[in-house]
N, C-alpha and C positions, 0 to 999 in steps of 0.2 A: 504494500500500500504506500503510495506517494502522498504523504499527509502534510498539509500546510495550515497556516494559521490565518484567520480572518474574521470578519463580522458576518453574522447570519441573522437576518431579520425577515420573517415570513419566507418568501421565496427569493429574496434578494441576498446575494452573497458577494462580498467584496474581500478580495485577498489583500492582506496586509502589504503596505508599500515595500518594505524590506524583503518580504517574501517574493513579491513580484520581481524585484531586481535579481534575487537569487535564482528564480526560475529561468529568467531570460538570459542573464549575463554569466551565471556560474554553471547551472545545470544544462543550459542551452536546450531546454525541452522544446518539443515540437507541437505545433497546433494539432489538436485532436487527441493528444495523449490523455489517458484516464487519470484523474486526480481526485483527491479528497480534501476538504477544508473543514476544520473544526474551529469553533469559537472559544474552545477551552472551558465551556460552561455546560457541556453535555449534549451539544448538537453537532451533527456531522452531515455535510453536504457532499454528494458524489456527482461526477459528471465529466465532461470533456474540457480540456484546456483550450482557451481561446487566446491567441497571441495577436496583439495589435500594436506593431512597432515595439516600443519598450514596455508596453503594458501587458499584464497577464490577467485573464479573467476565467470564469468557468461557466460553461453551459450546463446548467443543473439538470440532472435526471432524477435525483432523489434527495430528500432531506429527512434525516431522522432526528427527532428531538427527545429530550429527557432520557438519554442513555444513562444506564446505571453507573454510579461512582464507586468509590472504595469504602468498605466497612471492615473493621473500625476506622474512623477518621483519626489520623495521627497528626498532632501539632508538636513540632520540636522547636523549643526556644533555646538557641545555642549562642554562646559567646564567640566572637570572631577571634581567629588565631592571628598571631603576628604575621605569619606568611599567609596571605589571602588565598593562595592557591589551594591550601588545605580545606578551607571552607567551601571554595568553589567545587572541589572534588566531592565533599559531603553533599552539597546541593544536587549535583548531577546524579549521584548514586541513590540518594533518598527519593528524588523525583521518580527515578526509574522503578523504585519499589513502592510507589503509590502514596507517598506522604501527601497530606492534604493542606498543610500550612507550615510555614517556617517564619520564625521571628529571630531577629538578631538582637541579643541582649547585651547591655553594657554593665559589667560588674566591677568590683573593686580592683581585681587583678587584670582586667582587660587592658592589653597594651595598645591594640589598634582601636582607635575611636571612630575613625572615618571610614565608612563603607560605601562603595558604589552600588546602591541597591538596584538601580536601573540595570546594571550589568548582571547582577544576580538574577533579576527577573527574566532577562533575555536568555540566560543559561537554563533557567527552569523551563522556559517555553521550548527551547531546543531539545532538552532532555525529554520533555513530554511528547514531542513529535516523534523523537527517536524510538520511544517505547510505546507509541500508539495510544497515548492517553487522550481522552476526550474531555476530561475534567482537569484543568491545570491547577496546580497548587497556588494558594495565596502566599505571596511574599510580602511581609509587613516591613514598614520602616523600622530602623533600629530604635531601641527604647531602653531606658534604664531599668534595671531589674526591679526596683521599687515601684516604678510606674506600671511595669508589666503585670505585677501581682494584683493590681487593682481590677484587672479585667478577667481573671481566671476563676475557675470553679475548683476549690480545694479537693473536693471528693474525687475528681478525675485528673488531678495534677500530681506529678511525681518528680523528684529531683534525683539525678544520679551523681554521686560524689565519691571520693576516694578516702574519706576520713574513716579509717577502720575502727577508731575508738568511739565512734558515734553509731547509734542504732540505725540499721538499714534492713529492709526486707529483701527477699529474693525476687527476681524478675518474674519467675514462674508463679509466684503467689498472687500476682495481680489478677483480679477477676476479669472476665470478659466485659467490655464496655463498648458502647457505640462510638464514643469519642474519648480521646485520651491526650493529655499534654505532658511532655517530658522537658525538663530543664537540664541542659548540659553546660557545665562550667568551662572556663578558659584554661589555658596552660597555667598550671599552678593551682587549679581547682577553685571552687568557691571558698571564701574565707569562712572560718568558723562562726564569725559574726553573722554572715549572710545565711549560713545553714540554720543557725538559731532563729534568725528572722523568718526563714521559710517554715520552720517548725511551728513558730507562733501563728502562722497562717494555716496551720493544720495540713501542710504538704508533707507527704511521707517520702522518706529517703529510700533509694533502691540501690542495691549492689549489682554491678554488671559482671561479676565474677572475680576470680582471684588475681587476674592480671590487671596492671594499670594501663588503661587505654588512653591514647591521644584524644584530644577533643573531637576531631573529625571522625576518628574511628568509633568512639562512643556513639556519635550521632548515627553513623552507618549501621552500627550494631543494633540500635533501637529500631531503626527503620526496617532492618532485616527481620527482627523479631516480630514486628507488627505485620510485615508482609507474610510471614509464615502463618500468622493467625488469620489472614485473609483467605488462605487456601483451604 
């Protein structure tokens, strides 16, 4: 399936401008080829490619709406790594495994404060198309941990940290839920002050095993665990 991103309203389908350039200049696709366009919100249009100069459109033959998404819905709030490539790797792999939402959280030990969220969103779209997703994940603007906690539901939110002297439950003990949020800390982990603050908000701590995982590895691990629960 040759899947592209665009807008779908009733029977009107407009391929995203950057996608059009990619079709014409990079892929050099030909008029009449079969293509598919998704709006990333659960709709999928199928039809024939129409090339007009530098513009690409679609002659629609079918539109399917309200395609099913992923359950359970996973939201990972993760602190950015100093090397941004590591977070970009996490985003790509987590999107491939069906994550529903990603938030970038700023913590006490976060070294990188400035994040190009637009770039992250574009990577999420690319990974969604690559894995044939018709529901794209939400990529939120970066937010301070304290502000992030104002918007969550404690009963479905968990934090993964490496402080062995503090109480943690096992990942397998988490019951099945329709929606779940995980907090992943930065290099150097959450501070004990932050973990105590999370505990005050009745957020349970979780162990991801005996090994100490990098930030992005912990994020991918949780995404893979959730993906397994989808199957």
